C-alpha positions as CSV (number, residue, x, y, z in Angstrom):
1,M,12.7,40.5,-11.8
2,G,14.1,36.9,-12.4
3,K,13.1,33.6,-11.2
4,V,14.4,31.1,-8.7
5,A,14.6,27.3,-8.9
6,A,14.1,25.5,-5.7
7,R,14.8,21.6,-5.4
8,I,12.5,20.7,-2.5
9,K,12.8,17.3,-0.6
10,V,9.4,16.0,0.2
11,M,9.2,12.8,2.4
12,P,6.0,10.8,2.3
13,Q,4.5,9.6,5.7
14,S,5.0,5.9,4.7
15,P,5.9,3.7,1.8
16,D,2.3,3.2,1.1
17,V,1.6,6.7,-0.1
18,D,0.9,6.8,-3.8
19,L,3.6,9.0,-5.1
20,D,1.8,9.8,-8.4
21,D,-1.2,11.1,-6.4
22,L,1.0,12.9,-3.9
23,T,2.9,14.7,-6.8
24,E,-0.6,15.9,-8.1
25,R,-1.6,17.2,-4.7
26,L,1.8,18.9,-4.4
27,E,1.2,20.7,-7.7
28,S,-2.4,21.6,-6.8
29,A,-1.1,23.2,-3.4
30,L,1.5,25.6,-5.0
31,P,1.0,29.2,-4.3
32,E,0.1,31.4,-7.3
33,G,2.9,32.1,-9.6
34,A,4.9,29.0,-8.7
35,K,5.1,25.9,-10.9
36,I,6.8,22.5,-10.6
37,S,9.2,22.0,-13.6
38,R,10.2,18.4,-12.8
39,T,10.0,15.8,-10.1
40,D,12.6,13.3,-9.3
41,R,12.4,10.3,-7.0
42,E,15.1,8.9,-4.8
43,D,15.0,5.8,-2.8
44,V,15.7,6.4,0.8
45,A,15.3,3.2,2.9
46,F,12.9,0.3,3.6
47,G,10.9,1.0,0.5
48,L,10.4,4.7,1.4
49,V,10.9,7.0,-1.7
50,A,11.5,10.8,-1.4
51,L,10.1,13.2,-4.0
52,F,12.3,16.2,-5.2
53,P,10.1,18.6,-7.1
54,T,12.0,21.4,-8.7
55,V,9.7,24.6,-8.2
56,I,10.1,27.7,-10.3
57,I,9.2,30.7,-8.1
58,P,9.1,34.3,-9.1
59,D,12.0,36.3,-7.4
60,E,9.5,38.8,-6.0
61,A,7.9,36.0,-4.1
62,G,10.4,36.4,-1.3
63,G,11.8,32.8,-1.0
64,T,10.6,29.3,-0.7
65,E,8.6,29.7,2.6
66,A,5.2,29.9,1.0
67,V,6.0,26.7,-1.1
68,E,7.4,24.8,2.0
69,E,4.2,25.7,4.0
70,A,1.9,24.7,1.2
71,F,3.7,21.3,0.7
72,G,3.8,20.7,4.5
73,G,0.0,21.0,4.5
74,V,-0.6,18.2,1.9
75,D,-2.1,15.0,3.1
76,G,0.6,12.3,3.0
77,V,3.6,14.6,3.5
78,E,5.8,13.8,6.6
79,S,8.4,16.5,6.1
80,V,9.6,19.2,3.7
81,D,13.1,20.5,3.4
82,V,14.9,22.8,0.8
83,D,17.6,20.8,-0.9
84,E,19.1,23.5,-3.4
85,V,18.1,27.0,-4.5
86,G,19.5,29.0,-7.4
87,R,18.6,31.7,-9.8
88,I,17.5,30.9,-13.4
Protein backbone atom coordinates (compact mmCIF):
# COMPACT_ATOMS: atom_id res chain seq x y z
CA MET A 1 0.00 0.00 0.00
CA GLY A 2 0.99 3.63 -0.48
CA LYS A 3 1.05 6.67 1.68
CA VAL A 4 -1.09 9.77 1.87
CA ALA A 5 0.08 13.32 2.59
CA ALA A 6 -2.46 15.51 4.36
CA ARG A 7 -1.93 19.23 4.96
CA ILE A 8 -3.94 20.06 8.07
CA LYS A 9 -4.83 23.52 9.32
CA VAL A 10 -4.46 23.82 13.10
CA MET A 11 -5.74 27.01 14.71
CA PRO A 12 -4.34 27.82 18.16
CA GLN A 13 -6.71 29.06 20.88
CA SER A 14 -5.01 32.46 21.06
CA PRO A 15 -2.02 34.43 19.79
CA ASP A 16 -0.37 33.72 23.16
CA VAL A 17 0.04 29.98 22.44
CA ASP A 18 3.73 29.05 21.99
CA LEU A 19 3.75 27.66 18.43
CA ASP A 20 7.01 25.71 18.86
CA ASP A 21 5.59 23.98 21.93
CA LEU A 22 2.28 23.36 20.16
CA THR A 23 4.10 21.79 17.21
CA GLU A 24 5.87 19.39 19.59
CA ARG A 25 2.58 18.47 21.29
CA LEU A 26 0.99 17.80 17.89
CA GLU A 27 3.86 15.48 16.98
CA SER A 28 3.50 13.64 20.28
CA ALA A 29 -0.24 13.17 19.72
CA LEU A 30 0.08 11.49 16.31
CA PRO A 31 -1.42 8.02 15.92
CA GLU A 32 1.00 5.14 15.32
CA GLY A 33 2.37 5.06 11.78
CA ALA A 34 1.78 8.77 11.08
CA LYS A 35 4.53 11.39 11.02
CA ILE A 36 4.83 15.11 10.35
CA SER A 37 7.11 15.84 7.39
CA ARG A 38 6.99 19.65 7.71
CA THR A 39 5.03 22.42 9.42
CA ASP A 40 4.26 25.73 7.76
CA ARG A 41 2.94 28.84 9.49
CA GLU A 42 0.55 31.40 8.04
CA ASP A 43 -0.58 34.68 9.56
CA VAL A 44 -4.35 34.80 10.00
CA ALA A 45 -5.30 38.06 11.75
CA PHE A 46 -4.68 40.10 14.89
CA GLY A 47 -1.42 38.28 15.64
CA LEU A 48 -2.95 34.81 15.28
CA VAL A 49 -0.84 32.35 13.29
CA ALA A 50 -2.19 29.05 11.93
CA LEU A 51 -0.03 25.93 11.80
CA PHE A 52 -0.16 23.74 8.69
CA PRO A 53 1.53 20.42 9.47
CA THR A 54 1.87 18.04 6.53
CA VAL A 55 1.21 14.58 7.93
CA ILE A 56 2.27 11.38 6.17
CA ILE A 57 -0.26 8.63 6.84
CA PRO A 58 -0.18 4.99 5.68
CA ASP A 59 -2.94 4.43 3.10
CA GLU A 60 -4.32 1.50 5.11
CA ALA A 61 -4.96 3.85 8.05
CA GLY A 62 -8.25 4.78 6.39
CA GLY A 63 -7.97 8.55 6.13
CA THR A 64 -7.22 11.56 8.26
CA GLU A 65 -9.89 11.14 10.94
CA ALA A 66 -7.55 9.65 13.57
CA VAL A 67 -5.06 12.49 13.06
CA GLU A 68 -7.80 15.13 13.20
CA GLU A 69 -9.15 13.68 16.46
CA ALA A 70 -5.64 13.46 17.96
CA PHE A 71 -4.83 17.07 17.03
CA GLY A 72 -8.22 18.28 18.29
CA GLY A 73 -7.44 16.85 21.73
CA VAL A 74 -4.14 18.71 22.10
CA ASP A 75 -4.08 21.51 24.68
CA GLY A 76 -4.01 24.93 23.00
CA VAL A 77 -5.79 23.83 19.78
CA GLU A 78 -8.97 25.71 18.87
CA SER A 79 -9.84 23.91 15.61
CA VAL A 80 -8.52 21.37 13.12
CA ASP A 81 -9.42 21.23 9.40
CA VAL A 82 -8.02 19.24 6.51
CA ASP A 83 -6.60 21.66 3.93
CA GLU A 84 -5.32 19.23 1.25
CA VAL A 85 -4.94 15.48 0.80
CA GLY A 86 -2.99 13.59 -1.85
CA ARG A 87 -1.14 10.34 -2.50
CA ILE A 88 2.63 10.23 -2.47
